[in-house]
Each structure stands twice: as structure tokens, then as C-alpha cells.
N, C-alpha and C positions, 0 to 999 in steps of 0.2 A: 504494500500500500504506500502511496506517496505521502510523505510527511511534510515536505517543503516543496511547494509548487514553483517557487521562485527559481530554484536550482535543479528541481527534479530529483531531490533526494528521497529515497525510500526508507522504510523502517529497517531494512537490511543494511543500508548504507550507514544510518545513524547507529544502529546496534554494533556494527563493526568498529565504528569510531569509539564507542563506549568500551568495547572489549579491548581496544588498543590503549585505553587509559583516559579518555576524555570523561571528565566528571562534572562539567558545567556546560551550559548552552554556549558560552563563548568559546570553549575548547572544541565543541562540536562544530561550531561555525568555522573555526580555523582549520579543522581536519577535513571537512567535506562541503562547507559552504552553507549548510542548513542553518537557518536562523539569522543569517548575516544581513539579509535585505529587509523585508517588511516586518519580520518578527512575529507574525501570526502563529507560527509553528512552535514558538518557544515553550509554551505550556506542554505540548506533546513531547518535545525534546526532554523536558524535565521529568515527565512521566516515564519515558524510556530509561532515563538514567536511574530513577528510583526503582523501577522494576528489575534492573540489572544489579543493583547494589545488594550485598548480603544484609540480611536482617540483623539488627543488633539484638544481642541476648537480653532477655528481660532480667531486671535486677529485683531480687526479693529483699525486702527490708526486714 
């Protein structure tokens, strides 16, 4: 599915950038261009980053 229509970036393209270490929308923009133009896709970029990051362990008090 296309995530960024401005540059034609797909979820696969963005996910690959995240796997290579991009952890912010600015880093994704630098890696593949997604989010660098109009910015409408930045919310989706952040969701892809969040889905790829490991869950933090719960702390019991």
C-alpha cells in the first residue's frame, strides 16, 4: 500500500527504512523521501515505527 503519494513510497519501503534503523519520521524522510514534502503521511510513518519497535516490559510496583 502507498504511504506517501508525494514520492510513491510504500509500506514496504518505509518498513525497510525502519529495519535499517530509522526511528523518526525525519530519519525516514532522509532514507526514502517519505514525509519530506507535504507531511500528510507522517502520522502513518509514526504508526509504522511504533508497530516495529519492541514493546517495553511492564514494571510491577
